[in-house]
VOTORGU-528183 format. One record per residue (C-alpha): x negated, y, z. Coordinates in nm, 2 decimals, always signed. Example, Ala and Ser with C-alpha at 12.3 -4.5 7.8 and 13.67 -1.06 7.14 Angstrom:
2
-1.23,-0.45,+0.78
-1.37,-0.11,+0.71
This chain:
329
+2.44,+0.22,-3.72
+2.13,+0.02,-3.65
+1.92,+0.33,-3.66
+2.14,+0.51,-3.41
+2.13,+0.21,-3.18
+1.75,+0.20,-3.19
+1.72,+0.58,-3.12
+1.97,+0.54,-2.83
+1.76,+0.26,-2.69
+1.44,+0.45,-2.72
+1.60,+0.76,-2.56
+1.73,+0.55,-2.27
+1.39,+0.39,-2.23
+1.21,+0.72,-2.22
+1.46,+0.86,-1.97
+1.41,+0.55,-1.75
+1.03,+0.60,-1.76
+1.06,+0.96,-1.69
+1.29,+0.90,-1.38
+1.05,+0.62,-1.26
+0.76,+0.87,-1.24
+0.94,+1.20,-1.15
+1.21,+1.05,-0.93
+0.98,+0.96,-0.63
+0.81,+1.31,-0.65
+1.15,+1.48,-0.65
+1.24,+1.26,-0.35
+0.93,+1.37,-0.16
+1.00,+1.73,-0.23
+1.36,+1.69,-0.11
+1.26,+1.52,+0.21
+0.99,+1.77,+0.29
+1.22,+2.07,+0.22
+1.49,+1.91,+0.43
+1.28,+1.87,+0.74
+1.12,+2.21,+0.68
+1.47,+2.36,+0.70
+1.61,+2.16,+0.99
+1.30,+2.07,+1.18
+1.08,+2.27,+1.41
+0.84,+2.53,+1.28
+0.54,+2.31,+1.37
+0.65,+2.07,+1.09
+0.54,+2.31,+0.82
+0.20,+2.39,+0.97
-0.13,+2.30,+0.80
-0.23,+2.10,+1.10
+0.08,+1.88,+1.07
+0.03,+1.84,+0.69
-0.32,+1.72,+0.77
-0.18,+1.47,+1.02
+0.07,+1.34,+0.76
-0.22,+1.29,+0.51
-0.42,+1.10,+0.77
-0.13,+0.88,+0.87
-0.06,+0.81,+0.50
-0.41,+0.69,+0.43
-0.37,+0.35,+0.59
-0.04,+0.26,+0.43
-0.14,+0.43,+0.10
-0.47,+0.24,+0.07
-0.30,-0.09,+0.13
-0.02,+0.01,-0.11
-0.27,+0.03,-0.39
-0.33,-0.34,-0.37
+0.04,-0.41,-0.32
+0.11,-0.22,-0.64
-0.08,-0.47,-0.84
+0.10,-0.76,-0.66
+0.45,-0.62,-0.72
+0.37,-0.53,-1.09
+0.28,-0.89,-1.14
+0.62,-1.00,-0.98
+0.45,-1.13,-0.67
+0.46,-1.04,-0.30
+0.21,-1.03,-0.02
+0.34,-1.05,+0.34
-0.01,-1.09,+0.50
-0.12,-0.73,+0.46
-0.06,-0.62,+0.82
-0.24,-0.93,+0.96
-0.54,-0.86,+0.72
-0.56,-0.50,+0.84
-0.57,-0.63,+1.21
-0.84,-0.89,+1.12
-1.05,-0.62,+0.95
-1.04,-0.39,+1.26
-1.15,-0.68,+1.48
-1.43,-0.79,+1.24
-1.57,-0.43,+1.22
-1.57,-0.39,+1.60
-1.73,-0.73,+1.66
-2.01,-0.66,+1.40
-2.07,-0.31,+1.55
-2.11,-0.47,+1.89
-2.37,-0.71,+1.74
-2.58,-0.41,+1.63
-2.49,-0.43,+1.26
-2.52,-0.09,+1.09
-2.19,+0.09,+1.04
-2.19,+0.06,+0.66
-2.25,-0.32,+0.67
-1.99,-0.36,+0.95
-1.73,-0.18,+0.73
-1.83,-0.40,+0.44
-1.79,-0.70,+0.66
-1.43,-0.60,+0.75
-1.34,-0.55,+0.38
-1.50,-0.88,+0.29
-1.29,-1.05,+0.56
-0.99,-0.92,+0.37
-1.12,-1.03,+0.04
-1.17,-1.38,+0.18
-0.80,-1.38,+0.29
-0.70,-1.28,-0.06
-0.90,-1.56,-0.22
-0.72,-1.81,+0.01
-0.38,-1.66,-0.09
-0.46,-1.66,-0.46
-0.61,-2.01,-0.44
-0.30,-2.16,-0.27
-0.06,-1.98,-0.51
-0.24,-2.09,-0.83
-0.36,-2.44,-0.73
-0.07,-2.56,-0.53
+0.19,-2.37,-0.73
+0.36,-2.25,-0.41
+0.56,-1.93,-0.44
+0.38,-1.62,-0.30
+0.65,-1.55,-0.04
+0.59,-1.88,+0.13
+0.21,-1.87,+0.10
+0.17,-1.52,+0.23
+0.43,-1.58,+0.51
+0.21,-1.87,+0.63
-0.12,-1.67,+0.60
+0.05,-1.38,+0.78
+0.05,-1.60,+1.09
-0.28,-1.78,+1.03
-0.47,-1.45,+0.98
-0.30,-1.28,+1.28
-0.39,-1.59,+1.49
-0.75,-1.58,+1.36
-0.78,-1.21,+1.46
-0.65,-1.28,+1.81
-0.89,-1.57,+1.84
-1.19,-1.37,+1.74
-1.09,-1.09,+1.97
-1.00,-1.33,+2.26
-0.65,-1.18,+2.25
-0.77,-0.84,+2.36
-0.88,-0.51,+2.21
-1.25,-0.50,+2.11
-1.42,-0.18,+2.21
-1.70,-0.06,+1.97
-1.98,+0.19,+1.99
-1.90,+0.53,+1.84
-2.03,+0.57,+1.48
-1.96,+0.78,+1.18
-1.68,+0.53,+1.09
-1.47,+0.69,+1.36
-1.47,+1.02,+1.17
-1.32,+0.89,+0.85
-0.96,+0.97,+0.97
-1.04,+1.20,+1.26
-0.90,+1.55,+1.26
-1.13,+1.79,+1.09
-1.36,+2.00,+1.31
-1.38,+2.37,+1.26
-1.71,+2.34,+1.07
-1.56,+2.08,+0.84
-1.25,+2.27,+0.72
-1.41,+2.31,+0.38
-1.32,+1.95,+0.32
-0.95,+2.03,+0.34
-0.87,+1.67,+0.43
-1.07,+1.40,+0.62
-1.31,+1.17,+0.42
-1.07,+0.87,+0.46
-0.80,+1.06,+0.27
-1.04,+1.15,-0.01
-1.15,+0.78,-0.02
-0.78,+0.68,-0.07
-0.75,+0.93,-0.36
-1.07,+0.81,-0.52
-0.95,+0.45,-0.50
-0.62,+0.55,-0.64
-0.79,+0.70,-0.95
-0.99,+0.38,-1.00
-0.68,+0.16,-0.98
-0.50,+0.39,-1.22
-0.78,+0.37,-1.47
-0.79,-0.01,-1.43
-0.42,-0.04,-1.49
-0.41,+0.19,-1.79
-0.73,+0.13,-1.98
-0.86,-0.22,-1.90
-0.77,-0.57,-2.03
-0.70,-0.67,-1.67
-0.45,-0.40,-1.63
-0.26,-0.51,-1.95
-0.27,-0.87,-1.82
-0.12,-0.76,-1.49
+0.17,-0.59,-1.66
+0.22,-0.88,-1.90
+0.22,-1.13,-1.62
+0.49,-0.94,-1.44
+0.70,-0.88,-1.75
+0.72,-1.25,-1.85
+0.47,-1.50,-1.72
+0.55,-1.77,-1.97
+0.52,-1.53,-2.26
+0.19,-1.40,-2.12
+0.05,-1.75,-2.10
+0.15,-1.83,-2.46
-0.02,-1.51,-2.57
-0.35,-1.63,-2.41
-0.34,-1.45,-2.08
-0.52,-1.66,-1.81
-0.24,-1.63,-1.57
-0.39,-1.82,-1.28
-0.72,-1.63,-1.30
-0.53,-1.30,-1.31
-0.32,-1.40,-1.01
-0.64,-1.49,-0.81
-0.79,-1.15,-0.89
-0.47,-0.97,-0.80
-0.43,-1.12,-0.46
-0.80,-1.09,-0.39
-0.79,-0.72,-0.48
-0.48,-0.67,-0.27
-0.63,-0.82,+0.04
-0.95,-0.62,-0.03
-0.74,-0.30,-0.02
-0.58,-0.42,+0.29
-0.93,-0.46,+0.44
-1.00,-0.10,+0.34
-0.68,-0.01,+0.51
-0.81,-0.19,+0.82
-1.12,+0.03,+0.80
-0.90,+0.33,+0.81
-0.70,+0.18,+1.10
-1.02,+0.12,+1.29
-1.13,+0.48,+1.23
-0.80,+0.60,+1.38
-0.80,+0.36,+1.68
-1.18,+0.34,+1.74
-1.13,-0.02,+1.86
-1.06,-0.36,+1.70
-0.70,-0.45,+1.78
-0.56,-0.79,+1.68
-0.21,-0.68,+1.75
-0.21,-0.37,+1.54
-0.02,-0.32,+1.21
+0.24,-0.58,+1.30
+0.52,-0.52,+1.04
+0.31,-0.28,+0.84
+0.34,-0.51,+0.54
+0.70,-0.39,+0.52
+0.60,-0.03,+0.51
+0.35,-0.11,+0.23
+0.60,-0.30,+0.03
+0.86,-0.02,+0.08
+0.61,+0.24,-0.03
+0.57,+0.06,-0.37
+0.94,+0.00,-0.41
+1.03,+0.36,-0.32
+0.76,+0.47,-0.57
+0.93,+0.29,-0.86
+0.79,-0.06,-0.83
+1.03,-0.34,-0.92
+1.05,-0.69,-0.75
+1.13,-0.82,-1.10
+0.77,-0.73,-1.20
+0.63,-0.53,-1.49
+0.69,-0.19,-1.33
+0.51,+0.02,-1.08
+0.26,+0.30,-1.07
-0.03,+0.42,-0.85
+0.12,+0.77,-0.82
+0.46,+0.64,-0.73
+0.32,+0.41,-0.45
+0.13,+0.70,-0.29
+0.43,+0.92,-0.31
+0.64,+0.64,-0.16
+0.39,+0.62,+0.13
+0.40,+0.99,+0.17
+0.79,+0.99,+0.18
+0.79,+0.74,+0.46
+0.52,+0.93,+0.66
+0.71,+1.26,+0.61
+1.03,+1.10,+0.74
+0.86,+0.96,+1.04
+0.68,+1.29,+1.12
+1.00,+1.49,+1.07
+1.21,+1.26,+1.29
+0.94,+1.25,+1.56
+0.91,+1.63,+1.58
+1.29,+1.66,+1.60
+1.28,+1.42,+1.90
+1.48,+1.15,+1.72
+1.43,+0.79,+1.85
+1.25,+0.52,+1.65
+1.57,+0.34,+1.57
+1.69,+0.64,+1.37
+1.36,+0.64,+1.17
+1.40,+0.27,+1.10
+1.76,+0.32,+0.98
+1.66,+0.61,+0.75
+1.36,+0.42,+0.60
+1.57,+0.10,+0.55
+1.84,+0.30,+0.38
+1.59,+0.46,+0.15
+1.45,+0.11,+0.05
+1.80,-0.02,-0.03
+1.88,+0.29,-0.23
+1.56,+0.26,-0.42
+1.62,-0.11,-0.51
+1.99,-0.03,-0.60
+1.88,+0.25,-0.84
+1.62,+0.02,-1.00
+1.90,-0.24,-1.06
+2.13,+0.02,-1.20
+1.86,+0.15,-1.43
+1.78,-0.20,-1.56
+2.15,-0.27,-1.63
+2.18,+0.05,-1.84
+1.86,-0.02,-2.04
+1.97,-0.38,-2.10
């Protein structure tokens, strides 16, 4: 009797894991096929697929950091504001004559600094991440507006502007813009970190049960500080992508983007209870949202329809996660 119960539990667990990985991919295929069937012919063109990939790069890059946060059972609401701050810092540095590479690094480091503040407040003051990052959402957005004097900051044209630009005829051998490949490379690095390093194991342990992880010797405060610093660093990289797309520093950009980033991770199989999430799932979740927006836009549907569809998908994803947890319990 006990053996049969154990085998049943293992079988349910393996099925749950399988669905967690394959489910988002099947969802992406379904959404793409649906819009290919009911949408205009332009939706299926290579040009539109490239546009979808470019639009996904911003959310997808930020979602890599949010994946770490949600696996650890945390949340970061300041992502959109960090992206805006990063665009402003890059533009200001370029106007000061700083080389493009250093300007880009400055934008990312501005994000890293925000992450250190988030992580420090969470670990030192023992304030829940929701409250801390809700506060820094406003603080960082205000800082971006102050630096930019509440207006867009024009910047000289550099190679940074080509990161997410449409490929020119002589660059078609790249298949996708450099910014998209950068997102893919970062995704591989995060996957390796989660799967093969001690930090990755500590992140999963922290999200599964923080008290148990602490008793097992996991330096939970240090891990949290690293997680929120990395998350904001990835948001800074997302800001670099956003700057490439806009070609200006805009303190008002990415308002509400944190919801898209969180939704991408949840749609991709991440759980707000912690201990679950994957890099592939988060990128697929970001792609699903972009495909929905692209399909609705090309069909001439208003923005409120897109918001209803995206919100419904988030609710369904969370409901399925709850249902799967009840069955495996």
